[in-house]
C-alpha positions in Angstrom: 34.6 -1.6 -12.1 33.7 -4.2 -9.8 30.0 -5.3 -10.0 29.4 -4.3 -6.3 30.8 -0.8 -6.8 28.8 -0.5 -10.0 25.7 -1.2 -7.8 26.7 1.3 -5.3 26.7 4.1 -7.9 23.3 3.0 -9.1 22.0 3.2 -5.6 23.4 6.8 -5.3 21.7 7.7 -8.6 18.4 6.3 -7.2 18.6 8.4 -4.2 19.3 11.5 -6.4 16.5 10.6 -8.8 13.8 10.9 -6.3 14.5 14.7 -6.0 14.0 15.2 -9.8 10.8 16.7 -11.1 10.1 13.9 -13.5 9.4 10.4 -12.4 12.6 8.4 -13.3 13.4 6.6 -10.1 11.6 3.5 -11.1 14.3 3.0 -13.8 17.1 3.0 -11.3 15.3 1.1 -8.7 14.6 -1.7 -11.3 18.3 -1.6 -12.7 19.6 -1.9 -9.2 17.3 -4.8 -8.5 18.0 -6.7 -11.7 21.8 -6.6 -11.3 21.7 -7.4 -7.7 19.7 -10.4 -8.5 22.1 -11.5 -11.2 25.0 -11.0 -8.8 23.4 -13.1 -6.0 22.6 -15.9 -8.5 26.1 -15.9 -9.8 27.6 -16.0 -6.2 25.2 -18.8 -5.1 25.1 -17.7 -1.6 24.0 -20.6 0.6 23.5 -18.9 3.9 21.1 -16.1 4.2 20.6 -14.4 7.5 17.3 -14.9 9.2 16.5 -11.3 9.5 16.8 -10.9 5.6 14.8 -14.1 5.0 12.0 -12.7 7.2 12.0 -9.2 5.6 11.8 -11.0 2.1 8.8 -13.0 3.3 7.2 -10.2 4.9 7.3 -7.9 2.0 6.3 -10.8 -0.4 3.2 -11.5 1.8 2.4 -7.8 1.9 2.5 -7.7 -2.0 0.5 -10.8 -2.2 -2.3 -9.2 0.0 -2.1 -6.1 -2.1 -2.6 -8.3 -5.2 -5.7 -9.9 -3.8 -7.1 -6.5 -2.9 -6.2 -5.0 -6.3 -7.7 -7.8 -8.3 -10.9 -8.1 -6.2 -11.5 -4.4 -6.5 -10.2 -3.5 -10.0 -12.9 -1.0 -10.6 -11.7 1.4 -7.7 -8.0 0.4 -7.7 -5.1 2.3 -9.0 -2.7 0.2 -11.3 0.0 2.9 -11.0 0.1 2.5 -7.2 0.0 -1.3 -7.5 3.0 -1.2 -9.6 4.7 1.3 -7.2 4.4 -1.3 -4.4 5.9 -4.0 -6.6 8.8 -1.9 -7.8 9.7 -0.1 -4.5 9.4 -3.3 -2.3 11.5 -5.3 -4.9 14.1 -2.5 -4.4 13.8 -2.5 -0.7 14.4 -6.3 -0.5 17.5 -6.0 -3.0 19.0 -3.1 -1.2 18.7 -4.8 2.2 20.6 -7.8 0.8 23.2 -5.5 -0.8 23.8 -3.5 2.3 24.1 -6.7 4.5 26.7 -8.3 2.3 28.7 -5.2 1.1 29.6 -3.3 4.3 33.1 -2.8 3.0 31.7 -0.9 -0.1 29.7 1.6 2.1 32.9 1.9 4.2 35.3 2.6 1.3 32.9 4.9 -0.6 31.3 6.8 2.3 32.8 10.0 0.9 30.8 9.7 -2.2 27.5 9.2 -0.4 28.6 12.2 1.9 29.0 14.4 -1.2 25.8 13.2 -2.7 23.9 14.2 0.4 25.6 17.6 0.5 24.9 18.0 -3.2 21.1 17.3 -2.6 20.9 19.7 0.4 22.7 22.4 -1.5 20.7 22.0 -4.8 17.5 22.2 -2.6 18.7 25.3 -0.9 19.5 26.9 -4.4 16.0 25.9 -5.8 14.3 27.4 -2.6 16.2 30.5 -2.8 15.2 31.0 -6.4 11.5 30.3 -5.7 11.5 32.5 -2.6 13.0 35.3 -4.6 10.5 35.0 -7.5 7.5 34.9 -5.3 9.0 37.5 -2.8 8.4 35.3 0.1 11.3 36.4 2.4 9.3 37.8 5.1 6.6 35.2 5.3 8.2 33.2 8.2 8.5 36.4 10.2 4.9 37.8 9.6 3.4 34.3 9.8 2.1 31.8 7.2 -1.7 32.4 7.1 -2.8 29.2 5.6 -1.9 26.2 3.4 -2.9 28.1 0.2 -0.4 30.9 0.9 2.4 28.3 1.7 2.0 26.6 -1.7 3.3 29.6 -3.5 6.8 28.2 -2.9 6.1 25.6 -5.8 4.3 28.0 -8.1 7.5 28.9 -10.0 9.3 26.1 -12.2 10.8 23.4 -10.2 14.2 22.1 -11.6 15.2 20.1 -8.5 12.5 18.8 -6.2 8.6 18.2 -6.7 5.6 20.3 -7.3 4.0 18.8 -4.2 5.2 21.0 -1.4 4.9 18.7 1.6 6.4 15.6 -0.1 9.4 17.9 -1.4 10.1 19.3 2.0 9.8 15.9 3.8 12.3 14.4 1.3 14.6 17.2 2.2 14.1 16.7 6.0 14.7 12.9 5.7 18.0 13.4 3.8 19.1 16.1 6.3 18.1 13.8 9.3 20.2 10.9 7.9 23.1 13.4 7.0 23.5 14.7 10.5 23.1 11.2 12.0 25.7 9.8 9.8 27.9 12.8 10.6 27.3 12.5 14.4 28.7 8.9 14.5 31.6 9.8 12.1 30.3 7.7 9.2 30.6 11.0 7.4 33.8 13.1 8.2 32.5 16.5 8.2 34.5 19.5 9.5 33.1 21.6 12.1 32.7 24.7 9.8 30.9 22.5 7.4 28.6 21.2 10.0 27.5 24.7 11.1 27.1 25.7 7.4 24.9 22.7 6.6 22.9 23.2 9.8 22.1 26.8 8.6 21.2 25.7 5.2 19.1 22.8 6.5 17.0 25.2 8.8 16.6 27.6 5.8 15.4 24.7 3.6 12.7 23.6 6.1 11.6 27.1 7.1 11.1 28.3 3.5 9.4 25.2 2.1 6.6 26.0 4.4 5.6 22.5 5.2 4.3 22.1 8.8 4.9 18.3 8.6 8.5 18.6 7.4 9.3 21.4 10.0 7.8 19.3 12.8 9.8 16.2 11.8 13.0 18.1 11.7 12.4 19.9 15.1 11.5 16.5 16.7 14.8 15.1 15.3 16.7 18.0 17.0 14.7 17.6 20.3 15.1 13.8 20.4 18.8 14.1 19.6 19.3 16.5 22.6 17.2 14.4 24.9 19.0 11.2 23.8 22.4 13.0 24.5 21.2 14.1 27.9 20.0 10.6 29.1 22.4 8.3 27.2 25.7 10.3 26.6 26.1 12.8 29.5 27.6 10.8 32.4 27.7 13.6 35.1 24.5 14.1 37.0 25.0 17.8 37.4 25.6 18.2 33.8 22.3 16.2 33.0 20.2 18.5 35.3 21.8 21.6 33.9 21.2 20.4 30.3 17.6 19.6 31.1 16.9 23.1 32.7 18.6 24.8 29.8 16.8 22.7 27.2 13.4 23.7 28.8 14.5 27.2 29.1 15.3 27.6 25.4 12.7 25.2 23.9 9.5 26.6 25.5 9.8 30.3 24.1 11.1 28.8 20.8 8.3 26.5 20.6 5.8 29.3 21.3 7.5 31.4 18.5 7.6 28.6 16.0 3.9 27.6 16.6 2.9 31.2 16.1 4.8 32.1 13.1 5.0 28.7 11.2 2.3 26.2 12.1 -0.7 28.4 11.2 -3.2 26.0 12.6 -6.6 27.7 12.3 -8.8 24.7 11.3 -10.4 26.9 8.5 -11.2 26.1 5.1 -7.7 26.6 3.9 -5.9 24.7 6.7 -4.1 21.4 6.0 -4.9 19.8 9.4 -8.6 20.7 9.0 -8.6 18.8 5.6 -7.0 15.9 7.1 -9.6 15.7 9.8 -12.3 15.8 7.1 -10.6 12.9 5.3 -10.2 10.8 8.4 -13.7 11.5 9.3 -14.8 10.3 5.8 -13.2 6.8 6.4 -14.6 6.6 9.9 -18.1 7.3 8.6 -17.8 4.6 6.0 -16.2 1.8 8.1 -19.5 -0.3 7.5 -18.6 -0.4 3.7 -15.0 -1.5 4.4 -13.7 -4.9 3.9 -11.9 -5.0 7.3 -9.6 -7.9 6.5 -8.3 -7.5 3.0 -9.1 -3.8 2.2 -11.2 -2.2 -0.7 -8.6 -1.8 -3.3 -5.3 0.0 -4.0 -5.7 3.7 -3.3 -9.4 3.2 -2.4 -9.2 6.5 -0.6 -9.4 8.3 -4.0 -12.7 6.7 -4.9 -14.1 7.2 -1.4 -13.0 10.8 -1.0 -14.3 11.9 -4.4 -17.8 10.2 -3.8 -18.3 11.4 -0.2 -16.5 14.7 0.2 -15.7 17.8 -1.7 -11.9 17.4 -1.0 -9.4 17.2 -3.9 -7.3 14.5 -2.3 -6.4 11.0 -3.4 -5.4 9.5 -0.1 -6.1 10.0 3.7 -2.6 11.6 4.4 -1.9 8.9 7.1 0.0 5.7 6.2 -1.9 3.5 8.7 -5.2 4.7 7.4 -4.2 4.3 3.8 -3.0 0.7 4.5 -6.1 -0.2 6.4 -8.2 1.1 3.6 -6.1 -0.6 0.8 -4.9 -3.9 2.4 -7.2 -4.2 5.5 -6.2 -5.2 8.9 -3.9 -7.9 7.6 -1.9 -5.5 5.5 -1.9 -3.1 8.5 -0.4 -5.7 10.7 2.1 -6.6 8.1 3.2 -3.0 7.7 3.7 -2.6 11.5 5.8 -5.7 11.5 7.9 -4.1 8.6 8.5 -0.9 10.9 9.5 -3.1 13.8 11.8 -5.0 11.6 13.5 -1.8 10.2 13.8 0.1 13.4 13.6 -2.2 16.5 15.2 -5.7 16.0 18.8 -5.2 16.1 21.5 -6.3 18.5 23.1 -3.0 19.3 24.2 -1.4 22.4 21.3 0.1 24.5 22.2 3.7 23.8 22.5 3.0 19.9 19.1 1.2 20.0 17.6 4.2 21.7 19.0 6.5 19.2 17.5 4.5 16.3 14.2 4.6 18.1 14.0 8.1 19.6 16.0 10.1 17.0 15.2 8.4 13.8 11.9 6.4 14.3 9.8 8.7 16.4 10.0 11.9 14.0 9.4 9.4 11.1 6.3 7.9 13.0 5.0 11.4 13.4 5.5 12.2 9.8 3.6 9.1 8.4 0.7 10.0 10.5 0.2 13.2 8.4 1.1 12.1 4.9 2.2 9.3 2.6 1.0 6.0 1.4 3.6 3.8 3.0 5.3 2.4 -0.1 6.6 5.6 -1.4 10.1 6.0 -3.0 11.3 8.3 -0.2 10.1 6.0 2.5 11.9 3.1 0.9 15.2 5.1 0.6 14.9 6.4 4.2 14.5 2.6 5.3 17.6 1.7 3.3 19.7 4.6 4.8 18.6 3.5 8.3 19.8 0.1 7.5 23.1 1.4 6.4 23.5 3.4 9.7 22.7 0.3 11.7 25.1 -1.8 9.8 27.8 0.8 10.3 27.1 1.0 14.1 27.2 -2.8 14.4 30.5 -2.9 12.4 32.1 -0.2 14.7 30.9 -1.8 17.7 32.4 -5.1 16.8 35.8 -3.5 15.8 35.7 -1.7 19.1 35.2 -5.0 20.9 37.9 -6.7 19.0 40.2 -3.9 19.9 39.3 -4.1 23.6 39.8 -7.8 23.5 43.1 -7.4 22.0 44.3 -4.9 24.6 43.1 -7.4 27.3 45.1 -10.2 25.7 48.3 -8.1 25.6 
């Protein structure tokens, strides 16, 4: 087996590992990074793209700022989260290099990646069915989810595929499904129509019955943004555009009211997830005068602040930007914003493809990280890498199309 093919299988295993109920993903992240570094050293590549070099420097500076914050605030910092930043960002750097220089691997082995995604979606489906049956939750989406406590019943039975943190589990599924359908739309995955309809049905079931408002909102936004993108950037006929907009409004308004009423259960009461987030965000605002604005107060400082100033049983602010500001200060926050810009915004693609990346992929992701995550989580890093694969594929197909066009002109 060729070294680059071996790394591809390690990468696939790493994706699968983040859905396991035990934390084994760091092993595969580190194995991938170690062998990729060995391969890069043996090849002695002299030319490195400016974008990859910028990404490497950015992530190294972010980790350096995290180290300063960590060691200056050891008494309130979390060493596990500090190691997570190191491992996950080393992996992100290495996978970005690997994707950039091994386009042919992802083209030749795309069917394996497709089967992996389908396996993850299907195993999640089976696990959810089992848990729904055990807890007898079949009617909950129809009678309405009363509060977050009731929604957490889905993870009370044993989890063999997924995580016991409902919202994180559901969002991981949502991210994989979003990328799966995006790959399918651009023909990176070759999915037959009947399979597409089947996996749309399974995907909707997965998100409805994991009872995570964040994941549901993310996937709904993905669908809405995909429709809007197609209306404004794919449909050429003006009459078709007007008709599509009218039909979209006609369907989406009553559906939105129904979804809000049955699934989102926003009460702002004691058991409401949104209410708890507002309390957490208020706690940070009330203690801004105690914050080191520039370099932060330590890694996962939120756990210390929340435990000493509120009665909430949370270890973070459920908002990537607030967590980053708390941990790495304004400098870290600016670096993270630059990272998002580098992943989603700085590519030489056709205008409609750039809009797809921003509207259909970034916007739902942006909404998600304003409700949960730390910012350097394993599923975020995997999502970044999958977005990079899609962008690389779109660039490749655009170049091939242009070559074909030029060849025809020459003829």
